[in-house]
C-alpha positions in Angstrom: -71.0 -44.0 43.4 -68.8 -43.9 40.6 -69.3 -42.6 37.0 -70.2 -43.7 34.3 -67.2 -42.3 32.5 -65.1 -42.7 35.2 -65.6 -46.7 35.4 -63.0 -48.9 35.5 -62.2 -51.5 32.8 -59.9 -54.3 33.2 -58.6 -56.8 30.3 -60.3 -60.3 31.5 -58.6 -63.0 28.7 -59.1 -66.5 28.6 -58.6 -69.3 26.3 -58.0 -67.4 23.7 -60.2 -65.0 23.9 -59.8 -61.2 25.2 -61.8 -58.5 26.2 -62.8 -55.2 29.2 -64.8 -55.9 31.8 -65.2 -53.4 34.8 -62.9 -53.5 37.6 -65.2 -54.8 40.3 -66.8 -58.3 37.9 -65.1 -61.3 37.8 -65.2 -64.8 36.8 -67.5 -66.8 38.7 -67.4 -70.3 36.9 -65.0 -71.6 34.6 -66.0 -74.8 32.0 -64.6 -76.6 28.8 -61.2 -75.5 27.5 -59.9 -74.2 24.2 -62.2 -76.0 21.6 -65.3 -75.4 23.7 -66.8 -74.1 26.9 -67.8 -71.3 28.6 -67.3 -68.4 31.9 -69.7 -67.0 33.8 -68.9 -63.2 34.6 -70.1 -61.5 37.7 -69.7 -59.4 40.4 -70.1 -59.9 44.4 -73.5 -60.2 44.1 -74.9 -62.3 40.9 -74.6 -63.2 37.2 -73.7 -60.3 35.0 -72.8 -62.0 31.6 -72.1 -65.6 29.7 -69.2 -65.9 27.2 -69.6 -69.1 25.5 -67.2 -70.1 22.9 -66.3 -73.1 20.5 -64.0 -73.7 17.6 -65.1 -75.2 14.3 -63.9 -76.1 11.0 -63.3 -73.2 8.9 -63.6 -75.1 5.4 -66.9 -76.7 6.5 -68.5 -74.3 8.5 -71.2 -72.2 7.1 -71.7 -68.4 8.5 -74.6 -68.0 7.0 -76.4 -71.1 8.0 -75.3 -71.0 12.1 -76.3 -67.4 11.7 -79.8 -68.5 10.7 -80.3 -70.9 13.5 -79.7 -68.9 15.7 -82.2 -66.4 14.6 -84.6 -69.6 14.3 -84.5 -71.4 18.4 -83.9 -68.2 19.8 -86.8 -66.5 21.3 -88.5 -63.4 19.8 -86.6 -60.5 20.7 -86.0 -57.0 19.0 -82.9 -57.2 17.3 -80.1 -54.4 18.5 -80.1 -51.3 16.8 -76.1 -50.6 15.7 -74.8 -54.3 16.0 -71.7 -54.4 17.9 -68.5 -55.3 15.5 -65.4 -56.7 17.1 -62.6 -56.4 15.3 -61.7 -59.7 13.1 -65.7 -61.1 13.3 -67.4 -60.8 10.1 -70.8 -62.3 11.5 -73.0 -61.0 14.1 -75.8 -60.8 15.7 -77.3 -58.9 18.4 -81.1 -59.2 20.4 -82.2 -57.1 22.4 -84.9 -58.0 25.3 -85.9 -61.0 24.3 -88.5 -63.2 26.0 -87.3 -66.8 28.4 -89.1 -68.2 31.4 -86.2 -66.5 33.3 -87.5 -63.2 32.7 -86.0 -60.7 29.4 -82.8 -60.8 28.2 -80.2 -60.2 25.6 -77.3 -61.6 23.5 -74.8 -61.3 20.8 -73.1 -63.5 18.7 -70.3 -63.1 16.0 -68.1 -65.5 14.5 -64.4 -64.7 13.8 -63.0 -66.8 10.7 -59.9 -66.3 10.8 -59.3 -68.1 14.3 -62.5 -70.6 13.5 -63.8 -69.0 17.1 -67.9 -69.1 17.1 -69.0 -66.9 20.4 -72.1 -66.2 22.5 -72.4 -63.4 25.8 -75.6 -63.9 27.0 -76.5 -60.9 29.1 -78.1 -62.0 32.9 -82.3 -62.0 32.8 -81.9 -60.5 36.5 -79.1 -57.7 35.4 -80.7 -53.9 34.7 -80.8 -54.3 31.0 -80.7 -50.5 30.1 -77.7 -50.2 32.1 -76.3 -53.4 31.0 -77.2 -53.4 27.6 -75.4 -49.9 27.1 -72.2 -51.6 28.6 -72.3 -54.5 26.8 -72.8 -52.6 23.3 -70.5 -49.8 24.3 -67.8 -51.1 25.5 -67.2 -54.5 26.3 -68.3 -56.7 23.0 -66.0 -53.5 20.7 -63.4 -54.9 22.9 -63.7 -58.4 22.1 -60.5 -60.4 20.4 -59.9 -63.5 19.2 -56.7 -65.6 18.7 -56.0 -67.8 16.1 -54.8 -71.3 17.5 -50.9 -72.3 18.2 -50.7 -68.3 18.2 -49.4 -66.4 22.1 -51.7 -65.8 23.9 -52.6 -63.5 27.3 -54.2 -65.0 30.2 -55.4 -62.5 32.7 -58.0 -63.0 35.5 -58.1 -62.6 39.4 -55.2 -59.7 39.4 -52.8 -62.1 38.0 -51.9 -61.5 33.8 -49.9 -64.2 31.9 -48.6 -64.6 28.7 -49.0 -68.5 26.8 -45.9 -69.5 24.3 -46.8 -70.2 21.0 -48.3 -73.6 20.7 -49.6 -74.3 24.4 -53.2 -74.3 25.8 -54.8 -74.0 29.1 -54.7 -77.3 30.8 -55.7 -76.9 34.3 -56.2 -73.7 36.9 -56.6 -73.0 40.3 -57.3 -69.1 41.4 -57.4 -68.7 45.3 -57.4 -65.8 47.3 -54.1 -64.2 46.7 -52.7 -67.6 44.4 -53.1 -67.7 40.6 -52.1 -70.7 38.4 -52.2 -71.7 35.1 -50.8 -74.5 33.3 -50.3 -74.7 29.7 -49.9 -78.2 27.9 -48.7 -78.6 23.8 -51.5 -80.7 23.0 -49.2 -83.5 21.0 -45.9 -83.7 22.9 -47.7 -83.7 26.2 -45.1 -80.3 27.3 -45.9 -78.7 29.9 -45.0 -75.2 31.7 -46.7 -74.3 35.1 -47.3 -70.2 35.6 -47.8 -69.1 39.1 -48.4 -65.7 41.1 -48.8 -65.4 44.8 -49.2 -62.0 46.5 -49.1 -60.6 48.7 -45.1 -61.9 48.8 -44.2 -60.6 51.5 -46.6 -63.3 53.2 -45.8 -66.0 51.1 -41.8 -65.6 52.2 -42.5 -65.2 55.8 -43.6 -68.8 56.1 -41.8 -70.3 53.3 -38.4 -69.4 51.3 -38.0 -68.6 48.5 -35.8 -71.7 47.4 -38.6 -73.8 49.5 -41.0 -72.6 46.8 -38.7 -73.1 44.0 -38.4 -76.5 45.1 -42.3 -77.6 45.5 -42.6 -75.7 42.5 -45.1 -78.5 40.7 -48.6 -77.2 42.0 -50.0 -80.6 40.2 -48.4 -83.5 41.4 -48.1 -86.5 39.9 -47.8 -88.9 42.6 -47.1 -91.7 40.2 -43.9 -90.0 39.5 -40.7 -89.6 42.1 -39.0 -86.5 41.7 -35.4 -86.2 42.4 -33.7 -82.1 42.4 -30.7 -82.6 40.4 -29.5 -78.4 40.8 -30.1 -75.4 42.7 -28.2 -72.5 42.3 -29.6 -68.6 42.1 -30.6 -66.7 39.0 -31.8 -63.5 37.6 -34.6 -62.3 35.5 -35.8 -58.8 34.0 -39.8 -58.7 34.8 -41.2 -55.4 33.4 -37.8 -53.8 32.5 -36.2 -54.4 36.3 -34.2 -57.2 37.1 -35.4 -59.4 40.2 -33.5 -61.8 41.9 -33.9 -65.2 42.7 -33.4 -68.7 42.1 -33.8 -72.0 39.8 -33.9 -75.5 39.6 -33.8 -78.7 38.0 -35.5 -81.9 38.4 -36.1 -85.5 37.3 -39.2 -87.6 37.8 -39.3 -91.2 36.5 -41.9 -94.1 37.4 -40.6 -96.5 40.2 -37.7 -99.4 39.1 -38.0 -101.5 36.0 -40.0 -98.4 34.7 -37.5 -95.4 35.9 -36.2 -95.0 32.0 -39.8 -95.4 30.5 -42.0 -91.6 30.2 -39.2 -89.6 32.8 -39.6 -86.0 32.3 -37.2 -83.7 33.6 -38.1 -80.1 34.4 -36.7 -76.5 35.1 -38.1 -74.4 37.8 -37.1 -70.1 38.6 -38.9 -68.2 41.2 -37.9 -64.3 41.5 -39.8 -62.1 44.0 -41.1 -58.6 42.7 -41.2 -55.8 46.0 -42.4 -53.5 43.9 -45.5 -55.0 43.1 -45.1 -57.7 46.1 -45.7 -60.6 44.1 -43.8 -63.8 44.3 -43.6 -65.3 40.1 -42.9 -68.5 39.7 -42.6 -70.6 36.2 -42.1 -74.7 35.7 -41.2 -76.2 32.0 -41.4 -80.2 31.8 -40.6 -81.7 28.6 -39.4 -85.5 27.8 -36.2 -84.6 26.6 -34.6 -81.2 27.6 -36.7 -78.9 29.7 -35.9 -75.0 28.3 -34.9 -73.2 31.7 -35.3 -70.0 28.8 -38.8 -70.6 28.6 -40.1 -70.9 31.6 -37.6 -67.4 32.3 -39.4 -65.8 28.9 -42.5 -66.9 30.6 -41.8 -65.6 33.7 -40.8 -61.8 32.3 -44.3 -61.6 31.4 -45.9 -62.0 35.1 -47.6 -59.3 36.6 -50.6 -58.0 37.9 -53.5 -56.5 35.7 -54.2 -53.1 35.0 -56.3 -50.9 33.7 -57.9 -47.8 32.9 -61.2 -45.8 33.0 -63.4 -45.7 30.1 -65.4 -42.5 29.1 -69.4 -42.5 27.4 -69.6 -44.2 24.2 
């Protein structure tokens, strides 16, 4: 059994929120999107906590009124001592041992005025509250961070880490064993950036060559458009201070005649092999105008496995 002062923690980052979780915890269910959503985090046996968020209009939102409503609608419980206050969260409420039909539970709510994020963390009633509350209050909640809309932010889940460029938000995702994909989108223009990690890479390239992986880089196909590869060439991309070999290709996707020129999109895809991490990294940028190979390479250079560390007792 791992002692508490030797527990390993890894970052979990989703929809502009980031917090540390234990290495054996993982997301069990995602719902919603950037403006409003939730994720359930747990181990292989049961949920541990639920993280929910909603981004509000900072000019019209009344934090004091919201906090008062939180107290009224929740079951009676003791107000926790030493309310966890993550950086940037000005209003917070920490309730422990509230009675519910499924048992007692603890919950934390906070408001981040700079980003307009209202966040609620509810510890699962089945958790052992003594240890769970201590872990949440002592390590998880103090490490909670919120990112402003439009800013570059990290995405980290299921052992894979990505960096979303400015102005792009998560639109779609797919997580399979050894295959993590997130598709980012710019809300106004529809510009898309698809990021993918496949591991172990040795197994991936034994089944398909790197050229074939890059040629079929699009994960969420648009069946209404036909694709024509315009160019394919070798390339090198710096990832983690190391120059990795790969290849890139440009593509044009359009509707069938006579709508071929309407809403046509072009894309640049880049793929490299990382022998040290034994991972295959893929990135594809699509836009109605001229796609950016540099943007795809910059996003690819920030990919990698999630790394963590140990945390002492708090």
